[in-house]
C-alpha positions in Angstrom: 0.2 0.1 0.0 1.1 3.5 -0.6 2.5 5.5 2.1 0.9 9.0 1.4 2.6 10.5 4.6 6.0 10.0 3.1 5.4 11.9 -0.3 7.8 14.9 -1.0 6.0 18.2 -0.1 7.4 21.3 -2.1 6.2 24.1 -0.2 9.4 24.3 1.9 7.5 24.7 5.5 9.0 23.0 8.8 6.2 22.0 11.2 7.2 22.4 14.6 4.8 20.6 16.3 2.5 18.0 14.6 0.7 14.8 16.2 -2.2 13.9 18.4 -4.4 15.9 20.8 -7.0 15.1 23.5 -6.2 11.6 23.5 -7.3 9.9 26.8 -5.5 7.0 28.5 -4.9 5.4 31.9 -1.5 6.1 32.9 0.3 4.9 36.3 2.3 8.0 37.9 4.8 6.9 40.5 4.3 8.2 44.0 6.4 9.5 46.8 6.1 6.3 48.9 7.7 4.2 45.9 4.5 2.9 44.4 2.1 4.2 41.8 -1.2 5.7 41.3 -3.6 5.1 38.5 -4.9 8.2 36.5 -6.8 9.1 33.5 -4.8 11.3 31.3 -5.5 13.6 28.6 -2.5 13.4 26.2 -1.0 15.9 23.5 1.9 14.2 21.7 3.9 16.0 19.1 7.0 15.8 17.1 8.7 17.7 14.4 8.1 17.6 10.8 10.7 18.7 8.1 9.7 20.6 5.0 10.4 17.6 2.6 7.5 15.5 4.2 4.0 15.7 3.4 2.8 14.3 6.8 3.7 12.1 9.9 2.4 8.9 11.0 -0.5 9.6 13.2 -1.0 5.8 14.2 2.5 5.6 15.8 1.7 8.0 18.4 -0.6 5.7 19.9 1.5 2.8 19.3 4.3 4.4 21.1 1.7 5.3 24.4 0.1 2.3 24.8 3.0 0.0 26.1 4.1 2.8 28.3 0.5 3.7 29.7 1.2 0.3 31.6 4.4 1.1 33.2 4.9 3.2 36.3 5.8 6.8 35.1 8.1 9.6 35.8 11.0 11.3 34.5 13.0 8.6 33.0 10.1 7.0 31.4 8.8 10.2 29.8 12.5 10.5 28.3 12.5 6.9 26.9 9.0 7.4 25.5 10.2 10.8 23.8 13.5 8.8 22.5 11.2 6.2 21.0 9.2 9.0 19.3 12.2 10.5 18.0 13.4 7.2 16.4 10.0 5.6 14.9 9.2 9.0 13.6 12.4 10.4 12.4 11.8 13.7 14.1 14.5 16.0 15.3 12.2 17.0 18.6 9.4 15.7 20.3 7.1 16.7 23.0 4.1 14.7 25.2 2.1 16.5 27.9 -0.1 14.4 30.5 -2.9 16.2 32.2 -4.6 14.4 34.9 -6.2 14.3 38.4 -4.0 13.1 41.2 -5.1 12.4 44.8 -3.1 13.0 48.2 -4.0 11.8 51.6 -5.5 14.7 53.9 -5.7 13.9 57.6 -8.3 16.1 59.6 -6.3 18.4 61.9 -8.3 17.4 65.2 -10.4 14.6 64.6 -7.5 12.7 62.4 -10.3 11.6 59.7 -8.6 10.6 56.5 -9.9 11.7 52.9 -8.2 12.2 49.6 -7.9 15.8 48.0 -7.8 16.0 44.1 -5.0 18.0 42.4 -4.9 19.1 38.6 -1.7 18.0 37.3 0.5 17.8 34.4 3.6 16.4 33.1 5.4 17.6 30.3 8.5 16.5 28.4 10.4 18.1 25.5 13.2 16.2 24.1 15.6 17.3 20.9 17.7 14.9 19.3 20.9 14.0 21.3 19.9 16.2 24.0 18.3 15.6 27.5 14.9 16.1 27.9 13.4 19.0 29.4 10.8 17.9 31.9 8.1 20.4 33.4 5.8 19.6 36.6 2.6 21.2 36.6 0.3 21.3 40.0 -2.9 23.3 40.9 -2.9 23.4 44.9 -6.1 25.0 46.5 -6.3 26.4 50.0 -8.3 29.0 52.2 -7.3 32.7 52.2 -8.6 35.2 54.6 -8.7 39.2 53.8 -6.6 41.2 56.3 -8.4 44.6 55.5 -11.8 42.7 56.2 -10.4 41.5 59.5 -8.9 45.1 60.5 -12.0 46.9 60.0 -14.7 44.4 61.2 -16.0 44.5 64.6 -16.2 40.8 64.3 -15.4 38.1 61.4 -13.6 38.7 58.4 -14.2 37.4 54.7 -12.5 34.3 53.5 -12.3 32.5 50.2 -11.2 29.3 48.4 -7.9 30.0 46.5 -5.7 28.5 44.3 -2.0 28.4 43.5 -1.1 27.2 39.9 2.6 26.2 39.6 5.0 25.1 36.8 8.5 23.9 37.7 11.7 23.0 35.7 14.6 21.7 37.3 18.3 21.8 36.2 19.7 18.9 34.4 21.1 16.2 37.1 18.4 17.4 39.5 15.3 15.3 40.4 11.9 17.0 40.1 10.2 17.2 43.3 7.0 14.8 44.2 3.6 16.0 43.7 2.9 15.5 47.2 5.7 17.3 48.6 5.1 20.6 46.3 1.3 20.3 47.4 2.0 20.4 51.3 4.8 23.1 50.8 2.4 25.4 48.9 -0.8 24.9 50.7 1.2 26.3 54.0 1.5 29.5 52.0 -2.3 30.3 52.3 -4.2 31.3 55.5 -5.3 27.4 55.8 -5.2 24.4 54.0 -8.3 22.8 52.7 -9.7 19.2 53.7 -12.6 17.4 51.7 -13.6 15.6 55.4 -14.3 17.9 58.4 -16.1 16.9 61.5 -17.2 20.0 64.0 -14.2 19.9 65.9 -11.9 20.3 62.7 -13.9 23.1 61.2 -13.5 25.0 64.4 -9.9 24.6 64.1 -9.6 25.7 60.2 -11.9 28.7 60.9 -9.8 29.9 63.7 -6.5 29.2 62.2 -7.3 31.2 58.6 -8.4 34.0 61.1 -5.2 34.1 62.9 -3.2 33.8 59.5 -4.7 36.8 57.3 -3.2 37.2 53.8 -3.8 39.1 50.6 -3.2 37.4 47.3 0.1 39.4 47.0 1.2 37.8 50.5 0.4 34.3 49.1 2.6 34.8 46.1 5.5 36.6 47.6 5.6 33.7 50.5 5.3 31.0 47.6 8.1 32.4 45.4 10.2 32.5 48.6 9.5 29.0 49.1 10.0 27.8 45.7 13.6 29.5 45.3 14.6 27.3 48.2 14.1 24.1 46.0 17.5 22.8 45.5 18.2 22.7 41.6 15.0 24.7 40.3 15.7 26.3 37.1 12.8 27.9 36.4 9.0 28.5 37.7 5.8 30.2 36.8 3.3 30.9 39.6 -0.3 32.2 39.4 -2.4 32.8 42.8 -6.1 33.3 42.6 -8.7 34.1 45.2 -12.4 33.3 44.3 -13.6 36.4 46.1 -16.6 35.9 48.4 -17.7 39.5 48.4 -17.1 40.4 44.7 -18.1 39.0 41.5 -14.4 38.8 40.4 -11.2 37.2 41.7 -8.1 38.5 43.0 -5.2 37.6 41.2 -1.3 37.8 41.1 1.4 36.1 38.8 5.1 35.8 39.0 7.8 33.9 36.5 11.4 33.5 37.5 14.5 31.9 35.9 16.8 31.1 38.6 20.7 31.3 38.4 
């Protein structure tokens, strides 16, 4: 049968990224404890295409993904997957991104009841031929924030809201990326109080009072998180967004910062 994709193309345009998007597959994500967690991932998988070729071989992306979806996955496996794509698709660069829900254990502060909190996460790997992979971790961490101004001017009470920090991290070559669990624990401490899916009355009292004693603007949360991220050994670059879903306004309070570390 004729291979139409391999036919020559005369328009002289290199395509930087071509492949598949919105593929949904189960994957096994390595955990801090040494095991793995099964997730449902949304996948974007692309390679570069030289100008002389008409098209890439779309079926090969799924052929590559399927075996890897059955193995516990972290950075080494992502790099091997991309190396396979470079070879099988005869490309000079390849990129894969997995977006998924990841669950972390949460223990209520007083009752000790255990539940799980879902986090929106992403793994992104980019590899050029004969070069190490660049790996980027993305995590969205929810928490509670309480307004310092509201506390200061009110005779009693203060308005609070659910908030989220959206982080993207990239580490220097030779340094391992932080685990999702460790990053989530680190970031949620920068808000007024962590969020717990399961709280009994004694827990609710505790987190309400804890937030009241630790009021923070969105700017405070962002700056405290920036200082915390700067302390991560081997961190090369990060992007951070903080958003407070305001309880007394029909809009959010928002702050953003991006930094390349020496």
